[in-house]
C-alpha positions in Angstrom: -10.0 -10.6 19.2 -11.4 -7.6 21.1 -8.0 -5.8 20.8 -7.8 -6.5 17.1 -11.3 -5.0 16.4 -10.7 -1.8 18.3 -7.2 -1.4 16.9 -8.6 -1.7 13.4 -11.3 1.0 14.2 -8.8 3.3 15.8 -6.3 2.9 13.0 -9.0 3.9 10.5 -9.7 7.0 12.5 -6.0 7.7 12.7 -5.5 7.5 9.0 -8.2 10.1 8.6 -6.7 12.3 11.2 -3.1 12.1 10.2 -0.2 10.8 12.2 1.2 13.9 13.8 2.2 13.6 17.4 1.3 16.5 19.7 4.4 18.0 21.2 4.1 18.2 25.0 6.9 18.6 27.5 5.0 16.8 30.2 5.8 13.2 31.3 3.0 11.7 29.2 4.1 13.6 26.1 7.6 12.3 26.6 6.3 8.8 27.1 4.4 9.0 23.8 7.4 10.5 22.1 9.7 7.8 23.3 7.5 5.0 21.8 6.0 6.8 18.7 8.2 5.0 16.3 8.5 1.7 18.2 7.0 -1.2 16.2 5.9 -2.9 19.4 3.2 -0.3 19.8 0.0 0.7 18.1 -0.3 4.5 18.1 -3.4 6.6 17.4 -3.4 10.4 17.5 -6.2 12.7 16.5 -5.6 16.4 16.0 -7.7 19.3 17.2 -8.8 20.0 13.6 -10.1 16.4 13.2 -12.2 16.8 16.3 -13.6 20.1 15.1 -14.5 18.5 11.7 -16.1 15.5 13.3 -18.3 17.7 15.4 -19.6 19.5 12.3 -20.6 16.3 10.5 -24.4 15.9 10.3 -24.6 12.3 11.6 -28.2 11.3 12.2 -27.2 8.7 14.8 -24.8 11.0 16.8 -26.3 12.9 19.7 -25.7 16.6 20.3 -23.8 15.7 23.5 -21.3 13.6 21.5 -20.8 16.4 19.0 -20.3 19.0 21.8 -17.8 16.6 23.5 -15.8 16.3 20.2 -15.7 20.1 19.8 -14.2 20.5 23.3 -11.4 18.0 22.9 -8.2 19.4 21.5 -6.3 16.1 21.1 -6.5 12.4 21.7 -3.5 10.0 21.9 -3.5 6.3 22.4 -0.6 4.0 22.7 -1.0 0.2 23.2 1.1 -2.9 23.1 0.9 -6.6 23.9 4.7 -6.8 24.5 5.7 -6.8 28.2 2.5 -4.9 29.3 3.3 -4.8 33.0 6.8 -3.3 32.4 5.3 -0.4 30.3 2.5 0.1 32.9 5.0 0.6 35.7 7.1 2.9 33.6 4.1 5.1 32.6 2.9 5.4 36.2 6.3 6.3 37.5 6.3 9.4 35.2 3.2 11.2 36.8 3.9 14.3 38.8 1.5 13.9 41.7 1.4 17.7 42.1 -0.1 18.1 38.6 -2.3 15.1 38.3 -5.1 13.9 40.6 -6.0 10.2 40.6 -9.7 9.9 40.3 -10.3 6.2 40.0 -8.4 2.9 40.3 -10.0 -0.3 39.2 -7.9 -3.4 40.2 -8.8 -7.0 40.1 -6.7 -10.2 39.7 -5.9 -9.6 36.0 -6.5 -5.9 35.4 -5.3 -2.6 36.7 -6.8 0.7 35.3 -6.2 4.2 36.6 -7.7 7.5 35.6 -5.9 10.7 36.4 -6.8 14.3 35.6 -5.2 17.7 35.4 -7.4 20.6 36.3 -7.2 24.4 35.8 -9.7 26.8 37.2 -12.1 24.0 38.2 -12.1 22.6 34.6 -10.7 19.3 33.6 -8.0 20.0 31.0 -6.5 16.6 30.6 -7.7 13.0 31.3 -5.2 10.1 31.2 -6.1 6.5 31.5 -3.4 3.9 32.1 -4.5 0.3 31.9 -2.9 -3.1 32.0 -4.0 -6.7 32.0 -2.2 -10.0 31.3 -2.1 -9.4 27.6 -1.9 -5.7 26.9 -0.9 -2.2 28.1 -2.8 0.9 27.0 -2.3 4.6 27.8 -4.6 7.2 26.4 -4.7 10.9 26.8 -7.5 13.4 26.2 -6.7 17.2 26.2 -9.3 19.9 26.1 -12.2 21.1 28.2 -13.4 17.7 29.4 -16.9 16.9 30.6 -16.6 13.5 32.2 -20.3 12.6 31.8 -20.3 13.4 28.1 -16.9 11.8 27.5 -18.2 8.7 29.3 -21.1 8.4 26.9 -18.7 8.9 23.9 -16.2 6.3 25.2 -18.9 3.7 25.3 -19.1 4.0 21.5 -15.4 3.7 20.8 -14.8 0.4 22.8 -11.2 1.0 24.1 -10.2 -1.5 26.8 -10.4 0.2 30.2 -12.6 3.1 29.1 -15.7 1.2 30.3 -14.6 2.3 33.8 -14.9 6.0 32.9 -18.6 5.8 33.8 -17.5 5.3 37.4 -15.2 8.3 37.6 -18.1 10.8 38.1 -19.4 8.7 41.0 -15.9 8.8 42.6 -15.5 12.5 42.0 -18.8 13.6 43.5 -18.5 14.1 47.3 
């Protein structure tokens, strides 16, 4: 039920944002490109323009932090499936170039494995990737932009994507 609810919400956002896929030559971009038209997957992409427009909306219930977070994100992609989740999880993890991505946090228990990885440039997080699997689903998501983990963590609490609840722990892990 949880998967259905957040998929419906994210699909609504995707319809508003368009369905263009952001071309990237990196491994994650290739992974998304490989499964973009695969009916086994639900795909959500949000363009830079949509984030810019969302940040300008005068929502009374949205904090300035959330608006600022949205302005600094250039793209968002989510790919999820309930078909052979552990197979896709292993495939996605095998694609990461350890010289480009730093693993910040791993949360593993008997039924779930979630990993957060970042790519930094000049001390600024430019990309955040979450790869998550449990017994019923696989999810990979990708944020690109100038990412503030604290602000993104607050925003992620509002969008209810499986695995993102662990983002609040990333800052604790990153701090020496």
